[in-house]
C-alpha positions, 0 to 999 in steps of 0.5 A: 842135841849137842853143843860144843865149845872149841878150846880155842874159844876159852884160850881167847877168853883167857888172853882177853882176861890177861889184857884186862889185867894189864889195862887195870895196872893203875888201879892196883895198890899193894894191900899192907894187910896181906894176901891169900893165895891158893890152888883150887885143887880138890875136885871139879867145879862144884867142889871148887865153888864150895871151897871158894866160898869158904876161902872168901870167908877166911880172907875176910876173917883175917882181913887179907885180900883174896887172890881169886884163882882161875877155875880148873877144868879137867880134860882127861877125855879130850885132846890135848888131855891137859887142864884148862885154867879159866879166869874167874871173870870168864864165868862170873863178875869180880865186882860183886865180890867186892861188896863182901871183901877185897879181892883181886884176880890171881892173874892180876896179882901175878902180872901187876904185883908179884914182880915187885912185891912177891918176886922169885926168891921170896916165894914162901909156901905154907902148909900143915905139918901133915902135908909136908910128910908127903914130900921127900925131905918131910920138911917142904910143902908139896905145892907142885906135887903132881896134877893139878898142883904142878900145872896150876902154879906152872901157868904162872911160872911160880916155884917156891923157895922155902916152906913154913909148916904149921899145926894146931890150926884150923880155918874156922873163926875160933882160930882167927887170932891164932892165925893173925898172931902166928902170921902177921902180914908185916912178916908174912905178906903173902900166905900161899897155901897148897889147897883152899883154906876152907872145908868141903862141903861148904859150911852152913854159915858160908852158904849165903855168900853165893849171892856175891857169885854173879854170872858174867854178862857173856854167860848170861847172854849164852844161857838166855840165848839157849833158853829162848831158842830151845825151851818153853816156859814153864820148864823143869830143870834136872841134874842127873849125876849118874856117871860111872864114877858117881855110881862107884861113890854111891856104892859106899852108901849102899854098902853102909860105909857112909852115913847121911853126911856124904859129900854135899848131902848136908844141903838136903839132909841138914847140917846137924849130924844128930838130926840129919835125915836119912840119905837113900840111894834114890837121893844119891843115885836115882834110877830111871824109875825115880827120875820118872816119878819125880818128873811126873810130880813136878811137871804136873805141879807147875804145868811144865811145857818143857824139861831141861836135862843136865847130865854127866852121862845118859840123859834118858831123854827118849824115855822122858819124852815117851813118859809125857807122850810128846806133850812136853819138850825135852832138851839136853845140850851136853855142853863142853862148858858145864857152866852153861848147864848151871846157868840154865838150871838156875833159871828153871821154874823148878829144879830137881837136883842130886842131894849129894852133888856139889854141882847140884848144890851150886844151883840150889844155893843160887836159886835159894838166893833168888827165891826159886823153888828146888827139890831133890830126887828121893826128896820132893820137899827138902827138910821134911821126912817122907813120913811127915808129908 
């Protein structure tokens, strides 16, 4: 079963979001504490979400308003082969973020505030000295160098007039006063960075910020509609990250070129490098044998009536149906909008994720907030070594 959302639907959502920006003009007041702008230009949605949580924490640390950027959706394999920029509010609600810190959508900032407070001619880019070395003159921030950087700022018709370079800083709390002293908002009202002011994967102390990332009503309606129409509770949701690009990435583990901390793996092996659990190939790239093994464990454990499969490649749905002899309903959608998968996985009675995947990490964080159980392929009980079970 396959579900496709035409691109024009998302263009309509984007247009609607811009109308919302215009309608809220009277509500926007310039924040004298300053703003932080950035391009979510590292990786796909899971990586962007990790960076968003860190950026939210960074904005609060500096007491600046965060201009929440749109999500970048890459369409390398489908016409028109251009990036799609989806406003944050199309997937998630803005209001819950305000419970943590001041935010405004980047669309609202550009429509309502930028024309008078950040007009062309005053747009300054800020970056590390090392980043500027990639520019031809070695003195300019490469804000629009290539894809996705160029298309991201072009959607807002933004060009940068000059650059301010810095070094000896980091985005963690130790450097709070360094940032404030070096870039006071009275002199630097808009800190615009080439990438997120955050680390990947998300720092352990920022994981809990997921509670402020709340699904938009339209996403809840879509997700619940699919659950009601296609799945029978209790159901197990699984994320199969097994595509060719991921296979190449996991070869680094197989060849001994990386250790336990690999991409999003701290979520299951632990953040402390000295005590981190081993990262195995079953955890990074589970084969069909491991997929079947884990499913047998958890389908039996919760007496599941159905299995939902989210995958970037092969779903193995036929093999899984055969495994349970037709007694368990197996569903996969392959939605054009991956956030549909995320929602359905988040609502499962049990979730089995990929230890190293930031897509799985998004689901795991959300489920932890609401006390829903999760495990990982190759690790049925996260936080415990197999020899301790």
